[in-house]
C-alpha positions in Angstrom: -12.3 -67.4 96.3 -13.4 -64.0 97.5 -9.9 -63.1 98.4 -8.7 -64.2 94.9 -11.3 -62.0 93.3 -10.3 -59.0 95.5 -6.7 -59.6 94.6 -7.5 -59.5 90.9 -9.5 -56.3 91.4 -6.6 -54.7 93.3 -4.1 -55.6 90.5 -6.5 -54.2 87.9 -6.9 -50.9 89.8 -3.1 -50.5 90.2 -2.6 -51.2 86.4 -5.4 -48.7 85.6 -3.7 -46.1 87.8 -0.4 -46.6 86.2 -1.9 -46.4 82.7 -3.0 -42.8 83.5 0.3 -41.6 84.8 2.0 -38.6 83.2 5.2 -40.7 82.5 3.4 -42.7 79.9 2.5 -39.7 77.7 4.2 -38.3 74.6 5.8 -35.0 73.6 5.1 -33.0 70.5 7.7 -30.2 70.4 9.4 -31.2 73.6 10.7 -28.2 75.6 14.3 -28.0 76.7 13.4 -28.2 80.4 10.6 -30.1 82.1 9.9 -32.3 85.1 7.3 -34.7 86.3 6.8 -35.0 90.1 3.8 -36.1 92.2 1.4 -36.2 89.2 2.5 -32.7 88.2 4.2 -31.5 85.0 6.3 -28.4 85.2 7.9 -27.0 82.0 9.9 -24.1 80.8 7.8 -23.0 77.9 9.7 -22.7 74.6 10.2 -19.0 73.6 8.6 -17.8 70.3 6.3 -20.8 70.1 2.6 -21.1 69.4 -0.4 -22.9 67.7 -2.3 -20.8 65.1 -3.4 -21.1 61.5 -3.7 -18.3 59.0 -6.7 -16.1 60.0 -6.3 -12.5 61.0 -2.5 -12.7 61.4 -1.7 -14.3 58.1 0.8 -16.9 59.5 0.7 -20.6 60.5 2.7 -21.9 63.5 2.7 -25.4 65.1 5.7 -25.4 67.3 4.7 -25.0 71.0 5.1 -27.8 73.6 2.3 -30.3 73.8 2.4 -33.3 76.2 -0.4 -35.7 75.2 -2.0 -39.1 75.3 -4.4 -40.5 72.6 -8.0 -41.4 73.2 -10.8 -42.6 70.9 -14.5 -42.2 71.6 -16.0 -39.9 74.2 -14.2 -38.7 77.3 -13.7 -36.0 80.0 -10.3 -34.4 80.5 -9.4 -32.1 83.4 -6.3 -30.3 84.7 -5.3 -27.6 87.2 -3.1 -24.9 85.6 -0.9 -22.2 87.0 1.9 -20.1 85.4 4.2 -17.1 86.0 3.0 -15.4 82.8 5.3 -12.6 81.7 4.8 -11.6 78.1 1.9 -10.8 75.7 0.2 -14.0 74.6 1.8 -16.3 77.2 -0.7 -19.1 77.5 -1.3 -22.6 78.8 -4.1 -25.2 79.2 -5.7 -28.2 77.6 -5.5 -29.1 74.0 -7.5 -31.6 71.9 -6.0 -32.3 68.5 -6.7 -34.6 65.6 -4.1 -33.1 63.2 -2.3 -29.8 62.4 -5.5 -28.4 60.9 -8.0 -29.4 63.6 -7.5 -28.7 67.3 -9.0 -26.9 70.3 -6.8 -25.3 73.0 -8.3 -23.7 76.1 -6.9 -22.2 79.3 -5.4 -18.9 80.4 -3.8 -16.4 78.1 -2.0 -13.2 79.3 -2.7 -10.3 76.9 -1.6 -6.6 77.5 -1.3 -7.1 81.2 -4.7 -8.8 81.6 -5.6 -12.4 82.3 -8.1 -14.1 80.0 -9.9 -17.4 79.9 -9.0 -18.2 76.3 -10.2 -20.7 73.7 -8.8 -21.2 70.2 -10.7 -23.4 67.8 -9.0 -24.4 64.6 -10.6 -26.1 61.6 -8.5 -25.1 58.6 -8.2 -21.6 60.1 -8.1 -20.5 63.7 -10.6 -18.4 65.7 -10.1 -16.9 69.2 -12.6 -16.2 72.1 -11.7 -14.7 75.5 -13.4 -14.1 78.9 -11.5 -11.3 80.7 -10.7 -11.8 84.4 -10.7 -8.9 86.9 -7.6 -10.2 88.7 -4.8 -12.7 88.3 -6.0 -16.2 89.3 -3.7 -18.3 91.5 -4.8 -21.4 89.6 -7.6 -22.4 87.2 -9.1 -25.8 86.5 -10.0 -26.5 82.8 -12.3 -29.3 81.8 -13.2 -30.5 78.3 -16.0 -33.0 77.6 -16.0 -34.7 74.2 -19.5 -36.0 73.2 -20.3 -37.1 69.7 -19.1 -34.3 67.4 -18.7 -31.6 70.0 -16.4 -30.5 72.8 -17.7 -28.5 75.8 -15.0 -26.5 77.6 -15.5 -25.4 81.2 -13.4 -23.5 83.8 -13.4 -23.4 87.6 -11.6 -21.6 90.3 -12.3 -24.3 93.0 -12.7 -27.6 91.1 -16.4 -27.6 92.3 -18.3 -25.0 90.4 -17.7 -25.2 86.6 -18.8 -22.6 84.0 -18.9 -23.3 80.3 -16.6 -21.1 78.2 -17.1 -22.7 74.8 -18.9 -25.4 72.8 -17.1 -26.3 69.6 -17.2 -28.8 66.8 -14.7 -31.7 66.6 -14.9 -34.6 64.3 -16.3 -37.7 66.1 -15.2 -41.3 65.6 -11.6 -40.0 65.2 -8.8 -40.6 67.7 -7.9 -37.4 69.6 -4.6 -36.3 71.1 -5.5 -34.8 74.4 -3.1 -33.2 76.8 -1.2 -30.2 78.2 -0.2 -27.3 76.0 1.7 -24.1 76.7 3.0 -21.4 74.3 5.0 -18.2 74.4 4.6 -16.4 71.0 6.0 -13.0 72.0 8.3 -13.6 74.9 11.3 -15.5 76.3 9.4 -18.3 78.0 7.8 -18.8 81.3 7.2 -21.6 83.8 3.9 -23.5 83.4 2.7 -26.1 86.0 0.0 -28.7 85.3 -1.5 -30.6 88.2 -3.8 -33.6 88.5 -4.3 -34.2 84.7 -6.9 -36.9 84.2 -8.9 -38.4 81.3 -12.1 -40.3 82.1 -13.7 -42.6 79.6 -17.4 -41.8 78.8 -19.7 -44.5 77.3 -20.5 -43.8 73.7 -24.0 -42.1 73.5 -25.0 -43.8 70.2 -24.1 -47.2 71.6 -26.0 -46.6 74.8 -29.1 -45.6 72.7 -28.8 -48.7 70.6 -28.5 -50.9 73.6 -31.5 -49.3 75.2 -33.6 -49.9 72.0 -32.4 -53.5 71.6 -32.8 -55.1 75.0 
């Protein structure tokens, strides 16, 4: 009986692992060239592509590559990113998106020869915040935690010590497309590599509180 239980557990874990593989995700604005190998996604980022709505620049674009899966409820998403950034505004990172008017994208953005930890939050119109880096990072880990109606975004250079770079509103109780985004608004494209992308389910805080109060 014990062996049977262990067998069922092993099957469940295998299915769980397969359920989180990159191969089962979906493209929005699929680039011409991309490859998945060893739990890593490499893409040739589409030239003249971006995500932005209205504010400051006066235009709206929604045409950059985004490779995503859909989650409801609360979760933690994490990925390691690296790219051979070339042109102004070359960027890559995580994106959480409910629709074309509501999304958060966070990662690295190359601006005027400098590397920045960048976050764009869009609710009808877009805003942009940056943290300038002194030198080019070989790679950065970006982590986003969705709790209730907020998303906390963190960065790390070693996947151990994480620092918050933004806390932003995102409608709760709404399914979210979460995944890997890269854009090249002002150039001819670059190579973006995403490694170890993972989404971890987090128990709903309101439900946990209800259960605690109704034992």
